[in-house]
C-alpha positions in Angstrom: -65.2 35.2 7.7 -65.4 32.4 10.3 -65.3 33.6 13.9 -63.6 31.7 16.7 -61.2 29.7 14.7 -57.4 30.0 14.1 -55.0 28.3 11.8 -51.6 27.0 13.0 -48.8 26.9 10.4 -45.9 24.5 11.2 -42.9 23.8 8.9 -44.3 21.8 6.0 -47.2 23.6 4.3 -46.6 27.4 4.8 -47.8 28.4 1.4 -50.9 26.2 1.5 -51.8 27.5 5.0 -51.4 31.1 3.8 -53.8 30.5 0.8 -56.4 28.8 3.0 -56.2 31.7 5.5 -56.7 34.2 2.7 -59.7 32.4 1.3 -61.4 32.0 4.7 -60.3 35.5 5.9 -59.1 33.9 9.2 -55.9 34.6 11.1 -52.8 32.4 11.2 -51.8 32.1 14.8 -48.6 33.8 15.8 -46.4 31.0 17.0 -42.8 29.9 17.0 -41.3 26.5 16.2 -37.7 26.2 17.3 -35.1 23.4 18.0 -32.8 22.9 20.9 -29.1 22.2 20.2 -29.7 18.5 20.4 -32.6 18.6 17.9 -35.5 18.6 20.3 -38.6 20.5 19.0 -40.2 23.3 20.9 -43.5 24.9 19.9 -44.7 28.1 21.5 -47.9 30.0 20.8 -47.5 33.8 21.0 -51.1 34.7 21.6 -54.1 33.3 23.4 -56.3 30.6 21.8 -58.3 29.8 24.9 -61.8 28.6 23.7 -60.8 28.7 20.1 -61.2 26.0 17.4 -57.7 25.5 16.0 -56.8 23.9 12.7 -53.2 22.7 12.5 -52.1 22.3 8.8 -49.1 20.0 8.4 -48.3 17.1 6.1 -46.1 14.4 7.5 -43.8 14.4 4.5 -40.0 14.2 4.6 -38.5 14.4 7.2 -41.6 12.4 8.2 -40.9 11.7 11.8 -39.9 15.3 12.5 -43.1 16.6 10.9 -45.1 14.2 13.0 -43.4 15.3 16.2 -44.1 18.9 15.3 -47.8 18.1 15.2 -47.7 16.2 18.5 -45.9 18.9 20.5 -48.2 21.6 19.0 -51.3 19.7 20.0 -50.0 19.2 23.5 -49.3 23.0 23.8 -52.8 23.8 22.4 -54.6 21.4 24.8 -52.7 22.7 27.8 -53.6 26.3 26.8 -57.4 25.4 26.7 -58.1 25.3 23.0 -61.7 24.3 22.5 -61.1 21.8 19.6 -58.1 20.7 17.6 -58.4 19.6 14.0 -55.3 18.3 12.3 -55.4 18.8 8.6 -52.7 16.4 7.4 -52.9 16.7 3.5 -50.3 13.9 3.1 -50.5 11.2 5.9 -47.0 9.8 6.3 -46.7 6.1 7.4 -49.9 5.3 5.6 -48.2 2.6 3.6 -47.5 0.8 6.8 -51.2 0.0 7.4 -50.8 -3.8 7.9 -48.2 -6.4 8.7 -46.9 -7.3 5.2 -44.4 -9.7 6.8 -43.9 -11.4 10.2 -42.5 -9.1 13.0 -43.4 -5.9 11.2 -45.3 -3.0 12.9 -48.6 -1.4 11.9 -47.1 2.1 12.1 -50.2 3.8 10.7 -52.2 2.6 13.7 -49.4 3.8 16.0 -49.5 7.3 14.4 -53.2 7.4 14.9 -52.8 6.6 18.6 -50.1 9.2 19.1 -52.2 11.9 17.5 -55.2 11.2 19.7 -53.1 11.0 22.9 -51.6 14.4 22.0 -55.1 15.8 21.8 -56.4 15.8 18.2 -60.2 15.9 18.0 -60.6 15.5 14.3 -58.3 14.6 11.3 -58.7 15.7 7.7 -56.5 14.2 5.1 -56.3 13.8 1.3 -56.6 10.4 -0.5 -55.4 8.2 2.3 -53.2 5.4 0.9 -55.3 2.9 2.8 -59.0 3.8 3.6 -59.0 1.5 6.6 -56.7 4.0 8.4 -59.9 5.9 9.2 -60.8 2.9 11.4 -57.5 3.3 13.4 -58.9 6.4 15.0 -61.8 6.8 17.5 -62.2 10.5 16.5 -63.7 11.6 13.2 -61.4 11.2 10.1 -62.4 12.9 6.8 -60.6 11.7 3.7 -60.8 14.5 1.1 -60.5 13.5 -2.5 -58.4 15.5 -4.9 -60.5 14.3 -7.9 -62.4 17.7 -8.2 -59.0 19.5 -8.6 -58.0 17.0 -11.3 -61.4 17.2 -13.1 -61.0 21.0 -13.4 -57.5 20.7 -14.8 -58.3 18.2 -17.5 -61.5 19.9 -18.5 -59.5 23.0 -19.1 -57.1 21.0 -21.3 -60.0 20.0 -23.5 -58.5 16.6 -24.2 -60.5 14.2 -26.5 -60.5 10.4 -26.6 -59.6 10.1 -22.9 -59.2 6.8 -21.0 -58.5 6.9 -17.3 -56.1 4.2 -16.1 -55.8 2.7 -12.7 -52.2 1.6 -11.9 -53.5 -1.4 -10.0 -56.7 -3.2 -9.0 -56.9 -1.4 -5.7 -57.2 2.0 -7.4 -60.2 1.1 -9.6 -62.7 3.1 -7.5 -60.6 6.2 -7.7 -60.1 5.8 -11.4 -63.8 5.3 -12.0 -64.7 8.5 -10.1 -62.4 10.6 -12.3 -63.6 8.7 -15.4 -67.3 9.4 -14.6 -66.6 13.1 -14.2 -64.7 13.3 -17.5 -67.1 11.0 -19.4 -64.4 8.5 -20.1 -63.8 4.7 -19.9 -61.3 3.1 -17.6 -58.4 0.6 -18.0 -56.4 -1.2 -15.4 -52.7 -2.0 -15.2 -52.0 -5.5 -13.8 -48.7 -5.4 -11.9 -46.9 -7.3 -9.1 -44.7 -5.8 -6.4 -41.9 -8.0 -5.3 -40.5 -5.5 -2.7 -41.2 -1.9 -1.5 -40.7 0.8 -4.3 -40.4 -1.9 -6.9 -43.2 -3.0 -9.2 -43.5 -4.8 -12.5 -46.2 -4.2 -15.1 -47.6 -7.5 -16.2 -50.4 -6.4 -18.6 -53.1 -3.7 -19.3 -56.8 -4.6 -19.2 -58.6 -2.2 -21.5 -58.2 -0.3 -24.8 -55.7 2.5 -24.8 -54.8 2.6 -28.5 -55.1 6.1 -30.0 -56.3 7.4 -26.6 -55.1 10.2 -24.4 -54.4 8.3 -21.2 -54.6 9.7 -17.6 -53.0 7.5 -14.9 -54.5 8.3 -11.5 -53.0 7.3 -8.2 -52.5 8.6 -4.7 -48.7 8.6 -4.4 -45.7 8.9 -6.7 -42.5 8.1 -4.8 -39.5 6.9 -6.7 -41.6 7.1 -10.0 -40.1 3.9 -11.4 -43.4 2.2 -11.6 -45.1 5.2 -13.1 -42.6 5.7 -15.8 -42.6 2.0 -16.6 -46.4 2.1 -16.9 -46.3 5.1 -19.2 -43.8 3.3 -21.4 -46.0 0.2 -21.6 -49.1 2.4 -22.5 -47.2 4.2 -25.2 -46.1 0.8 -26.7 -49.7 -0.2 -26.7 -50.6 2.8 -28.9 -51.5 5.6 -26.4 -51.3 9.1 -27.9 -50.2 11.0 -24.8 -49.8 9.8 -21.2 -50.6 12.1 -18.3 -50.4 11.2 -14.6 -52.7 12.8 -11.9 -51.2 11.9 -8.6 -52.4 13.4 -5.3 -49.1 13.3 -3.4 -45.8 14.0 -5.1 -43.3 12.4 -2.7 -40.7 12.3 -5.5 -37.9 10.5 -3.6 -34.3 9.9 -4.8 -34.0 10.4 -8.6 -37.8 10.5 -9.3 -37.7 13.8 -11.1 -34.9 12.8 -13.3 -36.9 9.6 -14.3 -39.9 11.7 -15.1 -37.9 14.2 -17.2 -36.5 11.3 -19.3 -39.8 9.4 -19.5 -42.5 9.4 -22.1 -44.9 11.1 -19.7 -46.5 14.2 -21.2 -47.2 15.8 -17.8 -47.3 14.8 -14.1 -50.0 16.7 -12.3 -49.7 16.7 -8.5 -51.3 18.7 -5.6 -49.5 20.9 -3.1 -50.2 18.4 -0.3 -46.4 18.1 -0.3 -44.4 21.3 -1.1 -42.4 20.9 -4.3 -38.8 22.0 -3.6 -37.1 24.3 -6.1 -34.6 21.4 -6.9 -37.6 19.2 -8.0 -39.3 21.7 -10.3 -39.7 20.6 -13.9 -41.6 21.6 -17.0 -43.1 18.1 -16.9 -44.5 18.6 -13.3 -47.5 20.9 -12.6 -48.7 21.6 -9.1 -52.4 22.3 -8.3 -53.5 23.8 -5.0 -55.8 22.1 -2.6 -56.4 25.4 -0.7 -59.8 26.1 -2.2 -61.1 22.6 -1.4 -59.7 22.6 2.1 -61.2 26.0 2.7 -64.6 24.7 1.7 -64.1 21.6 4.0 -63.3 23.9 6.9 -66.4 26.0 6.2 -68.6 22.9 6.2 -67.1 21.6 9.4 -67.7 24.9 11.2 -71.3 25.1 9.9 -72.1 21.5 10.7 -72.7 20.6 7.0 -72.0 17.4 5.1 -68.5 17.1 3.7 -69.8 15.0 0.9 -71.9 18.1 -0.1 -68.7 20.2 0.1 -67.2 18.0 -2.5 -70.2 18.2 -4.7 -70.6 22.0 -4.3 -66.9 22.5 -5.0 -67.1 20.4 -8.2 -70.2 22.3 -9.4 -68.4 25.6 -8.8 -65.5 24.5 -10.9 -67.8 23.8 -13.8 -69.6 27.1 -13.7 
């Protein structure tokens, strides 16, 4: 048990927070999150956390802006009540896709969110597979980007698949694909695609051999699932045996689940960084919990240990 820390559960990740608390044997702070009649958010702590290290666990998933505002008002309340240190564990970092000006007169909203969090009083941020690694540079406080790869490695080792090839959905995801491939002892392939507008992508070609292989597409976000399903179809046409997808964050907007159900994907594996609504549950979608890994990360933060070692130790523990 870790002394002197408390977890704060807001509206997005209640089950994840509960699991982390059980693993660490630490309390979830008694608090209340309410709304005024006009929609204003009010956070109130029901117990003292003076001098405590507090971990807020909240993804900024849909409704994105409301989830973000919950974190901000919570941080302000904690700071004003003399919390010693505030760490925001944001498993899914919303607005991360707005990390640059793609066109003239557009904002860099990811930087704005970073500024807001720090002004509110956040001392450290922990997230999972940030869409753009440069977001870490938008903060002046420490930002730890936790990889979900150990979770996926355990899953696929348990499946005992043979003749695996790991596929990156674009050139930017090659590093992520290579890490998974190295742990599974598999080669990689790359999908060459172009994106004419947001949420729309066209597969141009596949670099690498996928014929008679069990393919694992790895990415950070699945949103409308159009590109993912198109990629799976192309890979099947090129002779892939089965196509799996390991995606850190299941945003699953609009008719994404329907597309997945009618696609040639064998299985979509996501983490619980974003809670999966009952309306989105499917036999083709499997959810893996990040709780054990986040618990290990919190332990290492509290003991002043390397977070890289936390990843390595967690991966070793899965293979024992």
